[in-house]
Each structure stands twice: as C-alpha cells, then as structure tokens.
N, C-alpha and C positions, 0 to 999 in steps of 0.2 A: 625345654619345650615352651613354645610361645602359643598362646591361645587367645584369640580375640572373638568374643561372642557379641552378635548384633541381633536385635529384634527387628525383623523386616516389617512385621505387622503383628496384630494380636494373636495370630495363629501360626506364625512361621518365624524361625530364627536361623541365622547363618553363622557357622563357625569357620574361622580361618585359623588353620593349625600348621605350625612349622615344627618339625621334630628333628633335632640334630642327630646325626649318625652316631655321635658319642653316646647319646641317651639310649639309643637302640642297642648299642653294643653292651652297655651296662645291664640293660634289661635281659638281653640274650645270655650274658654271663650268669646272671642270677638264676635264670630258668635252667641253664645247663647244669649248674652246681646242685640245684634241687633234684634234678633228674638223676645225677650221679649218686646221690644219697640213697635212692630207692631202686635204681635200675639193676636188673639181674641179667648179666651177659655171660655167655660161655667163656671160660678162661679167666674170669675175675670173680672175686668174692662179692656177694651182694653188698651194695653200698660203697664199694671200693673201686668202681670204674673211673678211670681218669677222665677229667672234664674234656680233654682234647679228643678222646675217643667218642664221647657223647656228641660233641660238635661235628665230628667227622661223619658220624652215622645219621644224625638227626638235624643237621644244620638248617635245612630249608624249613622244616617244621618248627624249629626253635625260633627262627627269624619271623615266621608268620605269627607265632604266639606272642613274640615280643611286640610286634606292630599292633596286634589286637589289644594287648594290655595297655600300651602307651595311648592308643586311641580312646580306650575306655577311661583312662585317667584324664585325657583331654576333655571328654564328655562330662565327667564329674566336675571338672574345673569350670566348664561352661555353664553348667546348671547352677553352680554357686554364683557365678558372675551375673547370670540372668535373673537370679533371685526367684527361681521357680522350684516346684517339687518335681521329683523324678516322674511321679504319676501323671504330670501334666504333658509329658512327651508321648505322642501318639505314633504308633507304627514304627517302622525301622528307619534309622537315619539314612539319608540319600547322599552319596558322594557325587558332587558335581565336578570335582577335580581331585586327582590322586596322582601326583608326580614324584617318582623316586629320582633324586639327584645324588651326586657323588657325596656331598657333605650333609644333606638333609632331605626330608620328605615334606612336600607341601600338599596340604589337603584342604578342600572346601567341603563342608558338610552342611546339608540342609536338614533342619528339624521341624517336624510338625507338632504344634502345641494345641492343647485343648482350647477351643475358641470361647470367648466370653460373649454371652448372649443376653441382651436385655429383653425380657419377655413381657414388658408392660403392655397391657391392652389386648392380650391374647383372648380374653373372655369375650370381647366384642366380636371376634371373628367366628365364634361357634354358631352355626346356623340353627334357626328355630324351624320347627316343622309341625304339621298337623298329624295327629294320631291316625294311622290308617284304619279304615272302616271295613267291616266284613258283612256281606249281604247274606240273607237267608238262603238264596240260591247257591252261593258258594259253599255254605255249610252242608246243604243237601247233596251237592255234587261230591264233596269230600267224603261224606257219610256213605254214599253209594260205592265210592272207590274202596273204602275200608272194608265194607261188607263183601265186595267182590274179591278182595285180597284174602279174606278169611274163608271164602268158599272152598270146599274140597272138590277135587276131580272125582267124578263117579261115573260108572257105566250106565248107559241108557240103552236097554235092549232094543228100543225102537229105532235107534240111530244106526244107519248103515253107511252114511257118506260123511267123510271128514270135511270140516269147515274151519275157518280161521278161529283161533282161540282154543281149539280142541287140543287135548294131550293124546298123541297117537303113539302106538308102539310099532316100530318098523324094523325090518332087516334091510340093509343096503350094501351094495358092493360097487365101488367106483373104478373105472378104467379110463385111460387116455385113448386118443384116436387110434393108436397103434396096438391097442389091446393090453398095454402094460397096466398092471394093477397100481392104483394110487396108494402110496404108503399111508397107513392110518385112515384109509378111505373106505373101510368096511366095518360093519358091526351087525350084531344080532340082538334083537330085543331092546333096541334103543328107544328111549322115550323122548319125544320131541313136541314142544309146544308150538303149534303152527302160528306163524306171525311173530315169533320171538326174534327172528333175524339171526338165529344161532348158526344156520348154514349159509353157504354162499348165495348171492342173489339168484333167484329163479328156482331154487330147489324146493323150498317150502310152498311156493305158489303152485307148483305142479303136483304136490302131494294133496293139496286142497282139491276136493272132488273125487278122490279115490275111494273105492268101496272096501269094506272089510274083506280080507282074503285076496284082494286084487294084487297082481304084480305088474309093474309098469316100468318102462325105460324112461328115465328123466335125463334130458340133455341140457347141460349148462356150460358156461365158460368162466373160468377162474378170473377174478378181477386183475387188472394190470398191476395194482399195488399189493397183491397178495403176498404175505410174509415169506412164503416158500417160493423163491425165485424160479425154481425148476417147474413150478406149476402155474406161475403168474401168466395170465393171458391165454392159457391153453384151454381148448374145448375138452369136455369130459362127458362120460355117460355113467349113470348110476342105475343099477337094477334094484328097484325098491319093491318090497312086499309089505302091505299094510295088514297088521294082525289085530289091532285093537284100537278102539276109539273111546276116549273119556271126555266128558264135558263138565263144566263147573256147575255144581248144584246151585239152586236158587236159595239165597239167604234172606230170610225175612228181617226187615228193619223194625225192631220192636224193643221192648224192655229187656227181653231175654238176651238179645244181641248186646245191649248196653251193659248188662251184668258181666258178660264175657270180656268185653273190651275194657271196661273200667276195673275189672277184677274186684267187683263189690257185689255182695249178695243183695243189697238194696238199691243197686244202681238203676237209674231210669233213663229213658231215651232223651228226655229234656236235659238231664245232667250231662249225657254224652254229647249232645249238640253244643252245650255251653263250653265243654272242654275243647271240642273241635274248633269252636269260634275263637277261643283263646290261642290255640295252636296256629290257626290261620293268621291271626293278628300278629303273633310273634314272628311268623315267617315273612309277612309283609314288611314288618318293622326292620327285620334283619336285612332284607333285600334293599330297603330304602337306605339303611345305614351303609351297607357295603358298596352299593352301586352308585349312590348319589352323594350322601352327606359326608362320608369319610373322605373320599377323593376331593370334594369341594373344600373341606376344612384344611386338608394338607396343602392344597394349592394356595389357599388364602394365607396360611402361616408362612409358607415359603416366599410368597410375594411381599408380605409385610415386613419381615425381619431381615435386616441386612447386617452381615458380620463377615469377618475374614475366615476363610477356610484353609486348613492345612493342605498344602499342595500334594504332599505324599499320599494322603488319604484319597484325594481326588484322583491321583494317578492310579492308585490301587483299584478304585471303582471303574476307571476306564479299562483297566486290564480285565476285570471281571466281565464287563459288558462286551469287550472285544472277544473274549473267549466264548461268550454266548453266541455272538454273531458267527464266529468261526465254526461252531458246531452245525450251523445251517448252511455253510458254504460247501461247494464242490471241491474235490482235491485240486482242480485246476486253479480255482480262485485262491485257495490257500497258498499254492505254490507261487502265484503271481505276487501275493503280498510278501512272501519270504524273499523273493528276488528283487522286489522293488520297494526300498525303504521309504521313498517319497510317497508312494501310494498308501503304505501303512500309516505314515504320519498324517496323511489326509483323512484317513478313516478315524484315527484317534481324535483329530480335531472335530470331526463330524459327531463323534460320540460325546465329546467333552461337555456340551451344555446339559445334556440329560444326566450325565454322571455327576456334574456339579450340583444339579437340582436334587438328585438322590442323596448325596452326601449332606447337603444342607438340611433336607427334611429329616435325616437320621439324627443330626445334632439337635435340631429343634425338639423332636420327639423325646430324645434322651433327657434334655433339660426340663421339658414339661413333665415328664414322668417322675423325675426327682421332686419337682415342685409340688406335684399333686399326690405324691406318695404312692404311685402306681409301680408295681414290680411283678416280675414273673420269676418264680424259683426254678432251680435246675430240675427239681422233682416234677414240676408242672410241664416242663419241656419234654422230659422223658415220657410222662403219662400221655401227652398229646401225640408223640411219635408212635408210642405203642398202640394207641387207639386207632390212629390213621392206618397203621400197618395192618392191623386186624381187619379193618374195613376193606382193605385192598386184598385180603387173603394172603398177606405176606408174613414172614417170620419177623416179629418185632425186634428181637435181639440182633438179627442180621442187619436190619435197616438201621438201627441205632449205631452199631459198630461201623457201618459204611459211612454214615453221616460224620461220625467222630474222625475217621481216617481222612475224609475230605475237608475237615475243618469247618463244617457247615452249622454246627450247633450254635455258635454266637449269632449267626445271621437268623437262624430260626427263632432264637430267643428274642432278638430285637424285633422281628416281625410280630411275635406274640405280644410284646410290650406295646408296640404301636397300636395293634388292634384293641388291646385292653384299655389303653389310654384314650383313644378316640371314642370308644363306647362310653367310657366313664365321663368324658367331657360332654358328650351329647346327652346322656342321661341326666347329668347335673343341670344342664341348661334347660332341659324340658321340665324337670321338677320345679325349677325356679319360675318358669313361665306359668305352670299350672298353679303355683302358690299365689302368683300375682294376678291371676285371672279373676 
C-alpha cells in the first residue's frame, strides 16, 4: 500500500492512496478465516466452516470490509506522516477519487483539520455601551400591567352588555353554508376572553355588544391559511348564546399589593417599584445585547480574523442551509433542482458565502470559549431543553429524544456556548470600563 499525505493548507490535507489487489486479497483472507472460526452454519460444526464456503456466501461483504480496513490503515499512516493527532481531524473524510482497477485501487481522500487561529487583539473588538436607563413612567406602566394581570374576573350585577376585555360564558354551534356542522365547532358553557384572538377573525368582535341571555347568529369566514384545509376560506354561521359576563376587578396599587407581589410581609410599594426598575433595566440590557451588541461583535470577529477553513465542514454547512431552503420550496421547485444538477450547483454557490461565514464564526467562538474558560455542560443543555419544552406546553422527554434522533444536541450546545461567551465578553468589557471611569 502506498500513501502520500500532503497538507493543502492549515485546515485541509490530501491523501493519495494506492492499494495493491494483493494487499486486499490478504486482508480478505484474514477476515474470512476469522469468520470461519466463529460462524455457525447448518451442516457444519461451529468454527469448522471451510474458508471457501465463507467466501462463497459472504464474498461481497468480506471485500467491502477488507477495503474499509485497508483505508483505515492508510488513514492511520497519513496521520503519522502529517504529524497530527487523530482528534485534529474534523468530520468525515471525503473521497474526491475512488477507482478500482484490475491490479490496484486508486483513491484521493480529502481531510478537514482543526484550523489554527491567532486571536490576538480580540478584546479591542468588544463594543462598549451605555447602561440603559428606566424612566418613572415606564415603571408606573409596568406596575399597572402587573396589577391588571393579578386582578381576578368577578361578576358585576349592573353589567348587562359584553365589552372587550370581559370574560364571557357562551354556547355556540357552527355550521357551513350548506348546513353541515363544523367538526369541533360547537361547545356549551365555553369561557372566552373577548379581544384575546382565540377565535377566528370577526367572531369575538360580534360577541362584543351582546346582552346576557341574548342569542345571535354570527357570520364569519375562515381565513385562507386556516390549518384545516377543508374549512379554509369558507363562510360559516355560529349560533351564539351569551350566558354570563365577568369583568376584571380593580386592584389598588399600594403596599398591600407590594406584599403580595414581593411575597414579603414587610414589602412596600417603593420596594416593588425598585424591583420593577431592575427588571426593566435587565430586559433592556438583554435586548441591547441580543439585537445589537452580540451580532455586532460576531461580525467584527469574523471580519478581523483570517484563517483556513476545512472544506468538508463548509460543505456540511452548505448542506444544512440547503435543506433549510428546501423546506420552504414547493414540490415543483424541489423537482426542478433534482432534475437540474447545474441549478443545484448554482444554489450551492449562492449559499456558500453565508455558510463559510457561519463556519468561521463557529470556530472563532469555540477558540475564544476555550481561551476564556467558558463552557456549557450536557446537563445545562438538557435543563434548557426541558425548560423551553415546558414553556411551550410540550413533553420535555419527547422533545429531548427528538433532538437526539435528529443529531441536534451539538448544535444546541454550540449556540448556548456562543450566547454565554458573548455575554461574558460584553460584561467583562463593561466592568473594566466602569472601573476606569
């Protein structure tokens, strides 16, 4: 076996491999003999199956295994020749050539290597910023919103007509133009917050103004993009009876409210306002970080540092982005790409700059995270997935298992590391700025 390993650049290597047919036959013979020692076939004692029978029955599989083992040996030899660690190889090797000839196999293999990145000067790129301020008016507005959220719905005997914001109890029965009942379109004693947008457009607006005990026919049209295609765009009628009206009670904003919200016996309104001010400031800072400073920092890092990228990793990212685009395409567009290799190649070329930028950013973030000692544990990843699943009302274990099957956990972990790193860098820069002020 002949192996010539060449470093194309700091992130890519090329292997030229020539495997003699005699070497493959020796490897195949060895695999067949090992199988013969353990194989249990009808008509033969275990371990006593003739090698010729093994080759006859499993010849193709033996040949494939022999080629795989010889290529693995070629890779080991190349790693030694290149003077690198196995861990420096990224992704799967890519075959740019694999030709079987009568006396030998010729192969060209491309390897992606961990790029070397000089991070000198990255601190200078971290943007400075002014602490966001919170006005008294903003605190008062949030306080009113919190008080309104705590208010309970209560009956008011003097209220006879429903208005927006009320919680009403209704019966309704929906039918299409031909009189067909709408599946799931009927209910009794249903509680509906008017103005919530829970029903299709036009329904809640027509309940507003109804009186207690009134029955009314409401005419609406299902939206064109309604999930149930059998109903999308169709007109419908709902017989609606209004039984009850509840309105939100008025909550006084005082020390008593503060005690409830702070869960402190000695809580005061001033203390509550101070907590609200801190929360609003934190929200503003988070928005500033996520919408402005973090993207600005990533952009600056990608622009400043130049280094070689492993081609196979860039190709993988192109595949990912191509699949994302495909999910938004019509069946006709997908078919056109499948039938037109040139058009597919054009699309890959179009995606390449953004994919390259994404891969570059990932390597920079990874290197900076190691330098700054920023890490995210597997437990943190699982906790985050569980929390977000619960927020969406989904089964956390099912979501986790789905992510595992799709191989998404490494990408989720990398996104969390990026977020944690950028927050760490911005906080550190701001602390230094305050110290020097």
